[in-house]
DRENLODO-751590 format. One line per 3 residues: number of its first residue (from 1); for each residue y negated, z, x negated of C-alpha. Coordinates in steps of 0.2 Angstrom, whole numbers. Layout:
N
NUM = Y:Z:X; ...
END
This chain:
387
1 = -8:-104:66; -18:-87:67; -28:-85:83
4 = -44:-75:85; -49:-66:100; -49:-72:118
7 = -36:-85:114; -26:-86:130; -29:-95:146
10 = -19:-81:154; -20:-63:151; -2:-59:154
13 = 11:-61:141; 28:-69:141; 40:-56:134
16 = 58:-61:136; 55:-77:146; 61:-95:144
19 = 48:-101:132; 43:-116:121; 30:-119:108
22 = 25:-137:108; 17:-143:91; 8:-158:97
25 = 1:-171:85; -13:-180:95; -18:-190:80
28 = -9:-192:64; -24:-196:53; -34:-183:44
31 = -51:-184:36; -47:-172:22; -37:-174:6
34 = -32:-156:2; -22:-154:-14; -7:-145:-6
37 = -5:-154:11; 13:-153:16; 11:-170:24
40 = 8:-185:13; -6:-198:11; 4:-212:20
43 = 5:-201:36; -12:-194:36; -20:-210:32
46 = -12:-219:47; -22:-220:63; -9:-217:76
49 = -15:-208:92; -6:-201:107; -8:-211:123
52 = -9:-203:141; 8:-209:146; 16:-198:132
55 = 4:-184:135; 9:-184:154; 28:-185:150
58 = 28:-170:138; 17:-160:149; 27:-163:165
61 = 44:-161:157; 39:-145:147; 32:-136:162
64 = 47:-141:173; 59:-134:160; 51:-119:153
67 = 42:-104:160; 30:-100:146; 23:-115:137
70 = 11:-114:122; 2:-131:119; -2:-130:100
73 = -13:-145:96; -10:-149:78; -11:-163:66
76 = -15:-173:55; -32:-167:62; -32:-164:80
79 = -51:-167:82; -48:-185:76; -43:-187:94
82 = -57:-190:107; -62:-175:117; -57:-185:133
85 = -39:-183:128; -40:-164:129; -49:-164:145
88 = -35:-175:152; -22:-162:144; -30:-148:154
91 = -30:-159:170; -12:-163:168; -7:-145:165
94 = -16:-140:181; -7:-154:190; 11:-150:184
97 = 9:-131:183; 20:-121:195; 21:-103:200
100 = 33:-98:186; 23:-106:172; 12:-97:159
103 = 2:-108:149; -8:-106:133; -18:-119:123
106 = -21:-116:104; -27:-128:91; -26:-128:72
109 = -40:-138:64; -48:-140:47; -65:-135:55
112 = -75:-150:48; -77:-159:64; -81:-145:76
115 = -96:-150:87; -106:-141:101; -97:-152:113
118 = -80:-146:107; -86:-128:106; -92:-129:125
121 = -75:-136:129; -66:-123:120; -77:-109:128
124 = -74:-117:146; -55:-117:143; -53:-101:133
127 = -46:-110:118; -49:-102:101; -45:-113:86
130 = -37:-107:70; -46:-114:55; -40:-117:37
133 = -51:-107:25; -45:-102:7; -59:-90:4
136 = -77:-91:-3; -84:-108:-8; -79:-108:-26
139 = -61:-105:-22; -60:-114:-5; -67:-130:-13
142 = -54:-130:-27; -41:-136:-15; -48:-140:2
145 = -57:-156:-1; -62:-173:6; -53:-189:1
148 = -67:-192:-11; -65:-175:-19; -80:-167:-12
151 = -78:-149:-6; -77:-145:13; -83:-127:13
154 = -101:-130:20; -94:-141:34; -80:-129:38
157 = -93:-114:39; -104:-124:50; -90:-127:62
160 = -86:-108:62; -105:-104:65; -105:-117:80
163 = -90:-108:87; -97:-91:85; -113:-96:94
166 = -101:-98:109; -94:-81:106; -78:-89:100
169 = -71:-80:85; -58:-91:76; -44:-84:65
172 = -40:-92:48; -25:-98:38; -27:-96:19
175 = -15:-104:7; -12:-93:-8; -12:-103:-25
178 = -15:-100:-43; -34:-100:-38; -31:-84:-28
181 = -24:-74:-43; -36:-60:-48; -48:-64:-33
184 = -41:-53:-19; -56:-42:-17; -68:-57:-17
187 = -58:-66:-4; -55:-51:6; -74:-47:7
190 = -78:-65:12; -66:-64:27; -72:-46:31
193 = -91:-51:30; -88:-66:41; -77:-56:53
196 = -62:-68:52; -44:-63:55; -33:-70:42
199 = -15:-75:39; -10:-77:20; 3:-91:17
202 = 10:-96:0; 8:-114:-6; 25:-122:-8
205 = 28:-140:-15; 30:-152:-1; 21:-169:3
208 = 5:-171:-7; 8:-154:-15; 23:-161:-25
211 = 18:-163:-43; 4:-150:-42; 15:-135:-46
214 = 8:-132:-63; -10:-131:-55; -6:-122:-38
217 = 12:-114:-37; 14:-96:-38; 30:-88:-43
220 = 38:-76:-30; 33:-61:-41; 15:-68:-42
223 = 15:-71:-23; 21:-53:-20; 7:-46:-31
226 = -6:-56:-21; 1:-49:-4; 2:-31:-11
229 = -16:-32:-18; -23:-39:-2; -13:-26:8
232 = -20:-11:-2; -38:-16:0; -36:-19:19
235 = -25:-4:22; -37:8:13; -53:1:20
238 = -59:12:34; -73:1:39; -62:-15:41
241 = -60:-23:59; -51:-38:54; -32:-42:56
244 = -22:-49:41; -5:-56:42; 9:-53:38
247 = 3:-35:36; 0:-30:53; 16:-38:60
250 = 26:-30:46; 20:-12:50; 24:-16:69
253 = 41:-22:63; 44:-6:54; 39:4:69
256 = 48:-6:82; 62:-16:73; 54:-32:80
259 = 44:-45:70; 32:-58:76; 27:-74:67
262 = 37:-90:66; 45:-87:49; 49:-69:52
265 = 56:-69:69; 75:-72:73; 79:-89:79
268 = 60:-93:81; 63:-111:76; 73:-114:91
271 = 58:-112:102; 48:-125:93; 47:-143:97
274 = 36:-155:87; 30:-171:96; 21:-184:86
277 = 9:-197:93; 23:-209:98; 33:-196:107
280 = 46:-193:94; 52:-175:94; 59:-164:80
283 = 60:-145:76; 43:-143:67; 28:-153:62
286 = 31:-148:44; 48:-157:43; 49:-172:32
289 = 57:-187:41; 73:-186:30; 78:-169:36
292 = 89:-176:49; 81:-165:63; 74:-178:74
295 = 80:-176:92; 74:-191:102; 58:-196:111
298 = 49:-187:125; 46:-203:134; 65:-206:135
301 = 74:-189:134; 73:-172:142; 71:-155:134
304 = 89:-152:140; 94:-167:128; 84:-159:114
307 = 91:-141:116; 109:-147:117; 107:-159:102
310 = 117:-158:86; 100:-156:77; 95:-141:88
313 = 112:-133:85; 109:-135:66; 92:-126:67
316 = 100:-112:78; 114:-110:65; 100:-108:52
319 = 93:-94:62; 108:-84:60; 107:-85:41
322 = 106:-66:39; 124:-65:46; 132:-76:33
325 = 122:-78:18; 128:-66:5; 111:-60:-1
328 = 104:-58:16; 119:-49:23; 117:-35:11
331 = 98:-35:12; 90:-20:20; 75:-30:25
334 = 84:-44:35; 78:-37:52; 60:-41:46
337 = 63:-57:37; 77:-66:45; 79:-78:30
340 = 62:-84:30; 55:-102:34; 68:-115:35
343 = 56:-129:31; 49:-121:15; 68:-119:10
346 = 72:-137:13; 57:-144:4; 60:-133:-11
349 = 79:-131:-11; 85:-147:-2; 94:-137:12
352 = 90:-127:27; 105:-115:24; 97:-106:10
355 = 85:-91:9; 66:-93:9; 60:-98:-9
358 = 48:-83:-8; 62:-70:-4; 57:-59:-18
361 = 39:-59:-13; 44:-54:4; 55:-39:-3
364 = 41:-34:-14; 29:-33:1; 41:-25:13
367 = 45:-11:0; 27:-8:-3; 22:-7:15
370 = 36:4:19; 31:16:5; 13:16:11
373 = 18:19:29; 29:34:23; 15:42:14
376 = 2:40:28; 0:49:44; 5:41:60
379 = -14:40:64; -17:29:49; -4:17:54
382 = -11:16:72; -28:13:64; -22:-3:56
385 = -11:-10:70; -24:-7:83; -38:-17:75
END
């Protein structure tokens, strides 16, 4: 997810510490029927919700095992769970927190169910949700729809307005599709005018997105062009105050040799644990059930069991892809890319031990940003990364 401002419960960071990101599915259902959802209708139509026993076990075990824990409330749609659940979550975190812990709470929501009660809760607990928005109404409503086909734009922006009234400024994830082509300036201006930080992800065919490739899927070259078009507008806009990823993190990566972001950072998947409503644990919430990466149940097993499992070993081995994949070994951008997203690779290539399906798009972006950084003075780069 992409966070906005004031997103952490704690101001200090957790550099080089024992850490975990828990992608927690409090409710499996979703009220939308987005065309490109990586899940499927069977899973998002079910009404499984997490009980307090599972919530307590995952909280207690995580805070006992790790120093830094990010609770990333995901879905389904997390706001399909009652607000009392999240109040209980904060209560349990305070109960089991120890002096070595740093705790962060984040949420990724479709934005349609945000109420004033939720906004007050987010404000009180310093939680800034990430929201899924694909751009202005005429583009957003092509893909992000209710199950009856009605567009969600008005309800999403109503949720954004409710948050902003509490001085909560959400970030957004935008999924780039065929509808994004040729619309970079319109989409950019929309996010700029609404002061919403943005992360641009490519659509890939998984879940309900399978079978919609002709309508939605971009070629790697088309995705590369979209990233470059957005980057040029953003990089050359002196009046812009929003952040866009993966641009900011790429500039920082070029300057420091260290990338952030889950699909760009070395071995990032090994820090992620997805917990579904029944307590079953796997590597990431995007994984389909047939990927063979289930590690057990939080109600029965410990994090030590998960970390020492064969499934976890497989994902750690995938994290070393640039060391043994012939294309990655010779690639000058491997330190910025690290082989890309293992889930996207699995869904589109049938194995986790291949490079990202948008490899060429990434190379196009890295080359372009590198050339722009070389041409511009250090002050110009600092201007972009300090936004």
